[in-house]
C-alpha positions as CSV (number, residue, x, y, z in Angstrom):
1,X,4.6,0.2,-19.5
2,X,5.1,-1.9,-16.4
3,X,5.3,-5.6,-15.5
4,X,2.6,-6.1,-12.8
5,X,2.1,-9.2,-10.6
6,X,-1.2,-9.3,-8.8
7,X,-1.6,-11.7,-5.8
8,X,-5.1,-12.3,-4.5
9,X,-4.4,-13.2,-0.8
10,X,-8.0,-14.4,0.0
11,X,-8.2,-18.2,0.2
12,X,-11.5,-18.1,-1.6
13,X,-10.9,-17.5,-5.3
14,X,-14.4,-16.2,-5.7
15,X,-14.2,-13.3,-3.2
16,X,-14.6,-9.6,-3.3
17,X,-10.8,-9.3,-3.2
18,X,-10.7,-11.4,-6.4
19,X,-13.3,-9.2,-8.1
20,X,-11.3,-6.1,-7.1
21,X,-8.1,-7.8,-8.5
22,X,-9.9,-8.5,-11.8
23,X,-10.9,-4.8,-12.0
24,X,-7.2,-3.8,-11.5
25,X,-6.1,-6.3,-14.0
26,X,-8.6,-5.1,-16.7
27,X,-7.4,-1.5,-16.2
28,X,-3.7,-2.5,-16.4
29,X,-4.2,-4.7,-19.5
30,X,-6.2,-1.9,-21.2
31,X,-3.3,0.5,-20.7
32,X,-0.8,-1.9,-22.2
33,X,0.9,-3.2,-19.0
34,X,2.0,-6.8,-18.8
35,X,0.1,-8.6,-16.1
36,X,0.3,-11.9,-14.2
37,X,-2.4,-12.7,-11.7
38,X,-2.4,-15.5,-9.1
39,X,-5.2,-16.5,-6.7
40,X,-3.7,-17.9,-3.5
41,X,-6.7,-20.2,-3.1
42,X,-5.8,-22.0,-6.3
43,X,-2.2,-22.8,-5.3
44,X,-1.0,-26.1,-3.8
45,X,1.5,-25.7,-1.0
46,X,2.1,-26.4,2.6
47,X,1.9,-23.0,4.4
48,X,3.6,-24.3,7.6
49,X,7.3,-23.9,8.2
50,X,7.8,-27.2,10.0
51,X,11.3,-26.5,11.2
52,X,11.3,-22.7,11.1
53,X,14.3,-21.4,9.1
54,X,16.7,-24.0,10.6
55,X,16.4,-25.8,7.2
56,X,14.7,-24.6,4.1
57,X,11.8,-26.7,3.0
58,X,11.8,-27.5,-0.7
59,X,9.4,-25.2,-2.4
60,X,6.4,-26.6,-4.3
61,X,6.1,-25.8,-8.0
62,X,3.4,-23.2,-7.3
63,X,5.7,-21.3,-4.8
64,X,8.6,-21.5,-7.3
65,X,6.3,-19.9,-9.9
66,X,5.2,-17.2,-7.4
67,X,8.9,-16.4,-6.8
68,X,9.5,-16.2,-10.5
69,X,6.5,-13.8,-10.9
70,X,7.7,-11.6,-8.0
71,X,11.2,-11.4,-9.6
72,X,9.7,-10.7,-13.0
73,X,7.5,-7.8,-11.8
74,X,8.2,-4.2,-11.5
75,X,5.0,-3.6,-9.5
76,X,3.5,-6.0,-7.0
77,X,-0.1,-5.8,-6.0
78,X,-1.5,-7.7,-3.0
79,X,-5.2,-7.8,-2.1
80,X,-6.5,-9.6,1.0
81,X,-9.2,-9.3,3.7
82,X,-8.4,-8.4,7.3
83,X,-9.3,-11.3,9.7
84,X,-8.7,-10.8,13.4
85,X,-6.7,-7.7,12.8
86,X,-4.2,-9.6,10.5
87,X,-3.9,-11.2,7.1
88,X,-5.4,-14.6,6.5
89,X,-3.3,-17.5,7.8
90,X,-2.8,-18.9,4.3
91,X,-1.3,-15.6,3.0
92,X,1.0,-15.4,6.1
93,X,2.1,-19.0,5.3
94,X,2.7,-18.0,1.7
95,X,5.1,-15.3,2.8
96,X,6.7,-17.6,5.4
97,X,7.5,-20.1,2.7
98,X,8.4,-17.7,-0.2
99,X,10.2,-14.8,1.6
100,X,13.5,-16.7,2.0
101,X,17.0,-15.5,2.5
102,X,18.7,-15.1,-0.9
103,X,15.3,-14.4,-2.5
104,X,13.8,-11.6,-0.5
105,X,16.8,-10.4,1.6
106,X,20.4,-11.0,2.5
107,X,21.9,-10.6,6.0
108,X,25.3,-9.0,6.3
109,X,27.8,-11.8,6.6
110,X,30.8,-10.0,8.1
111,X,31.7,-7.4,10.7
112,X,30.2,-6.2,13.9
113,X,26.6,-6.2,12.7
114,X,26.8,-9.6,11.0
115,X,23.4,-11.2,10.9
116,X,21.7,-8.0,12.1
117,X,21.8,-5.7,9.1
118,X,20.2,-6.8,5.8
119,X,19.8,-5.8,2.2
120,X,16.5,-6.1,0.5
121,X,17.0,-8.4,-2.5
122,X,13.9,-7.2,-4.3
123,X,14.8,-3.5,-4.6
124,X,13.7,-1.6,-7.7
125,X,10.1,-2.7,-7.4
126,X,7.1,-0.8,-6.1
127,X,4.1,-2.3,-4.3
128,X,0.4,-1.6,-3.6
129,X,-1.4,-3.4,-0.8
130,X,-5.2,-3.3,-0.8
131,X,-6.9,-4.7,2.3
132,X,-10.7,-5.1,2.9
133,X,-12.4,-5.2,6.2
134,X,-15.9,-5.0,7.7
135,X,-14.8,-2.4,10.2
136,X,-14.1,1.3,9.5
137,X,-10.4,1.6,8.9
138,X,-10.0,4.6,11.3
139,X,-11.8,2.7,14.0
140,X,-9.8,-0.4,13.4
141,X,-6.6,1.6,13.8
142,X,-7.8,3.1,17.1
143,X,-8.7,-0.3,18.4
144,X,-5.9,-2.5,17.1
145,X,-3.1,-0.2,15.8
146,X,-1.9,-0.2,12.2
147,X,-2.9,-3.7,11.1
148,X,-0.9,-3.4,7.9
149,X,2.5,-2.8,9.5
150,X,3.4,-6.5,9.0
151,X,3.0,-6.5,5.3
152,X,4.1,-2.9,4.7
153,X,7.3,-2.8,6.7
154,X,8.0,-6.3,7.9
155,X,7.5,-8.0,4.5
156,X,7.6,-5.6,1.5
157,X,9.9,-2.8,2.7
158,X,12.1,-5.3,4.4
159,X,12.7,-6.9,1.0
160,X,13.4,-3.6,-0.7
161,X,10.0,-2.6,-2.2
162,X,9.6,1.1,-2.5
163,X,7.3,2.9,-2.5
164,X,4.7,0.7,-0.8
165,X,1.2,2.2,-1.0
166,X,-1.5,0.8,1.3
167,X,-5.2,1.3,0.9
168,X,-7.8,0.1,3.4
169,X,-11.4,-0.4,2.2
170,X,-13.8,-0.7,5.1
171,X,-17.4,-1.7,5.7
172,X,-17.3,-4.4,3.1
173,X,-20.2,-6.3,4.7
174,X,-22.4,-3.3,4.1
175,X,-21.4,-2.3,0.6
176,X,-24.2,-1.8,-1.9
177,X,-23.7,-3.0,-5.5
178,X,-23.1,0.7,-6.3
179,X,-20.4,1.0,-3.6
180,X,-18.7,-2.1,-4.9
181,X,-18.8,-0.8,-8.4
182,X,-17.2,2.5,-7.3
183,X,-14.3,0.6,-5.6
184,X,-13.8,-1.6,-8.7
185,X,-13.7,1.5,-10.9
186,X,-11.1,3.0,-8.5
187,X,-8.9,-0.1,-8.9
188,X,-9.3,-0.1,-12.6
189,X,-8.0,3.4,-12.7
190,X,-5.0,2.4,-10.6
191,X,-4.4,-0.5,-12.9
192,X,-4.4,1.8,-15.9
193,X,-1.8,4.0,-14.1
194,X,0.2,0.9,-13.0
195,X,0.1,2.1,-9.4
């Protein structure tokens, strides 16, 4: 059995992403996995890095708890909607604040490539990213490129997560109740499998 941390990256805690996360959670719990679930919209934190990384802002209690959950988990599940070919600003702010040196990565401190080469500090964990969109995923890729590169490679792989599985669910605006149920059942199966 796995330790699974689910992060709903939609600012609205009553969203379709939240419903899909609940389906995943139900499947995981039914299979005996340990699960922690956090809805980004219920957290209290400043998503802005006011001084960049020149100085580290003190983390609010909700962000410290999120770091604890990420360290605790063996499998990290992130669900969010695609807005303007990217993740919601609040989710980006979450990663800007939480993905700190020493927590998510460590740069090499000596030698020729000092400060260029890094080690992911969160190795030994897998991840699944589920993004929802109103567009057709294939069409969105043709128009905008791979809109999940940032989270897949720049955030999760950078920190050592492997494998990272990405699923794009399109045409959300046009989903019937039956279509939404099918997606929820798919996520419940993934939850049971801990994938």
